[in-house]
N, C-alpha and C positions, 0 to 999 in steps of 0.2 A: 358511297359501297368504294369497299375495299374487295375488289376482284381476289381469287382465290386460283392461285397456280397449282396446276395437278403436273408433277414429274414421274420418272422411270425411278427414281430414287428411292429406293425401300425405305431409305432411314430419314428421307424427307419427302412425303409424298403431296402432301401440302402445305404451302407456304402460301402468305398473305402480300399482296402489294400495297403498301400502304401510301396513301394519296392526300394531297391538301384536300382542303375544302371544295375549292373549285373543281380538281380533276375528279375528287369521288362524285360530284352532281355530275358531271359529264358524264363519267364511267355510267353511272345508274342511269340519266338519259339512254346513252349509245344500246343499252342494253336493252329498257324496254322496246326503245325503236326498232333492234334486230327482232325481238321478241314479235312485235305487233307485224312488223313485214314478215315473219317466218310463217306466220296465220293467215294473214292476208290470200285469198284465192284457197283457200284450202275446202274445198267443197265436200269432202266424202276422207273419213280418217278409216284406213285400211287395217286389219290385225296382222300383224310382221308376218311374213310369207317369203323367203328369203328365192322363191321361185317366181315370183309376181316382180313385173317391172312398174313402178308408178308412173303413173299420168301426171301433167303440171299442176293438176287441181285437188294431188292425194298426197298423202303421207301415213307414213307406218304410225304404228302406236302399238306398246307393248303395255298390257297392265300389271299392275302389282312387280314393278321392276327394283331390283333392290340397289338402293345407294348408301353408299357406307355412312356409318350413324354420325363416323369423325368427321367427315364431309360437312355433312347438314348442322352437326356443331357448328363448325368453323364458320359455314354461312350464316347461322343466326346470332352466330358472338362472333364474328371475327377477329376482333382485338384478342382471341384466347389461341389464333394459330399464329407458327413463328414468321416472323416477317424474313421477306429476303431480302438481299442486298445487291445493289447495281452490280458489285465486284462479281459477284454468282452468275451474272448471267451468260459470260463467255463460256461455261462449262456445265450450267447447268441441264440437264434433259426433260425441259417443259414440252408436254403435247397436249396442254389443253389449259384452257383458262374460263372459270366458271364465275358467273355475276346470278344474282340471287333477289327474291322478292319476297320478305316475312310480313310484310302490312297487313293489316285487315285480318289477320288469321289465316293468308295463306303459305303455302309450302313450295317456293317454285325454284328452279334451278335453270340456267341459262348456259349451256356449253359451247364454246367457241375450240374449233381444232388451233392448234400453234405447229409451227415449224421454226426453224431457223432463220428463215428469210425474215423475219418478223422481229429479230433483236439483229440492232445497229452496232456493233460494236467497231470503235477506234481503231483502226489496225487491219482488220478484217475486211472492212468496208469504208470507204472514202466517204463521208456525206459531209454538205453544208449545211447551214442555216444563217439567214438573214441579219445582220447585225440592226443597228438605230436608223442609218438611212433607206434601209430594205430594198438596197440595190447594192448592197455589200456583204460578202458571205463568208463567213468565217467555220473553221473545219471543227466538227463536231470531237467533242474529247473525251465526252461520256456516255457510256451506254444508253441506249433508248430501245427499251419497248414499244411493241405498235399492238393497240387492241384494234379488233377487227368490227365492221358495220353489220356482218351476218355473223347467226349460229348455226351449227349444227344441230343443235337439239333443245328438247324443253321438257324438262321432269317439273310435273305439275302433280303433288300430292301423290305419288307412286305411278302414275302413268307418264310412260317415255315419249315421245312422239320424235321423229326424224323423217327425212327426207330421202337421204344417201346412207345405203348400206355401207356402201367402203369408206366415208367418213364416220362414220358411227364405231364401227368396228376399231376403227383406234383408238377412242375412247370408251368403250365399255367392253364386258367379255360378254358376248352375245354367244357363246357357246354353248348355252344351253336350247337356244333359238334355231342353232344354226352349226354342223359344223360339214367341212368338206371331206369327202369321201379320203379313207387313210389308205395305204397300200393294204392292206389287210380287205378292207371291202371293196377295193379294186379286183382282189384276186378272190373275191367271192364273186364279183360281178361278171369277172372274165369265164370263170367254171360254173355258170349257173347252166342248168340244161337246156336253156333256151339260146343259149349264144353256141361260137364254137369261134376260138382264137388262136391263131398259127402260131404265135409269138409272145407268152404270157408275159415274160420278163420284158421284152422290149416295149409291150401296151403302156405296162405302168411307168417306165421310163417317161414314155411319150405323151404323159397326161399330167394337162396343165389345171389352173388354177381353175379355170374355164369348165373344162373336162370333167375335172374332178367335183365339181359343183352340181353338173348334171346328172352325174351317177349317184352323187346320193340322194341326189330328188327321186332319181330313178328305182334305185334301190328301195327308198322309203315309201315312196309310192306303192311297192308290189305289182307292177303291171305284169311284168316278165312272170311272174307268179299266176298269175290267172288268166293269161293269153295263151290261146295255141295258133299250131302253123298258122292254119287257118284264118284264123283272127287277124293275125298279122300280115297275111297276105291282103286279104281284104279290107284290113285300115290302110293298107301301103297304094293299093288301088286306088280307092276313096280319093286320095287324094296326091296321084299320080307321080308316087313317090319308088324308086326301083329299089328293091331291098333282096340283098344276095340272100339268098339261105342254100343250106343242103339238107335237104329234108325237112324238118322242121325244125331247126335253127338257123338263127343269124348270122352269119361272117363276119364279126367285126375288121372292117377293114383299116391298113397301116397309112392309108393317107390319112393328114389332118382334116383336109377340108371334105373330104369322104365321112370318117366319123364325125365330124360337128354335125352334119347333115344325119345322119344316122340316130347321134342322139336327141338331137330336135324333134327326129322323128318317136322314138322312145317317149319323152316326154312332154309329145301330144303339143307339140308347139306347130305343128304345121296340119292345116284345115283348109276348107273349102267355103268360101266367103259364103253363106245360107242365101242372100240376093242376087249376086254378081256370079257367083259359082267359078269365082277365080281360086287359086290356089295360094295362102296365103301363110306368113309367117307373125305368131303371137307375138306381142311384145310383153306379154302377161297374162295370166289367167287365174281367176278365183272360179271356184265352182258355183253353179247360182242355184238358188233353190229351187 
């Protein structure tokens, strides 16, 4: 296997890492073992939902996920891809490495995230390696690229599986499946008839990635469009959450911790355990049939 490097260079987005026979065999074994480890312990596959936090025995899946035909072609016939030279490692913006398996009619791609820490460049990092007697070391004089024993995602004949949204979005464009709330959407949120905001501009400026995510989920769920003032009060009382309201409008707090709690409440993260009756915060939620 000659892995394919993914780069952020528009002129050379895919490059072949040429390996000698022994290294190519080792790379194949590494990716296949990583794929086996990735699937080990996965008891349930969950349709991708950015509002759901996976448990240890789960992974996300997106059906019919598009992968570049060019990348598939290079993985099927690696020698057709342009070779990378070690002299390019110093400045090449690599962000992923792809292994593959097209044996026995399969179409599988194995994706690893990549960052600059996995390239050892003489002069930028001081690295040593053992000489013949194994107790004397010499300085590294050529760039070295490290392959990882873990993978971020598996693409299997159209279906993409991954466990970390944070890592996956560094490799794939998931905007069609998830977007954080834009400034325009936040403006739509704060002017909702069910909400009251003291300073809209300040609120927009204070929103971070987490709050933008929550706001996008709340808007997508349409919960504010259907809930009356009494429904909101009753729901808050049922989980002992104190919601500040002026008539039937929720007052958006300016303190970040208070805003976080409110967004969790509106996204229905707060609930009462059906047996213990304790007030709990969900780590994820999927609607049950």
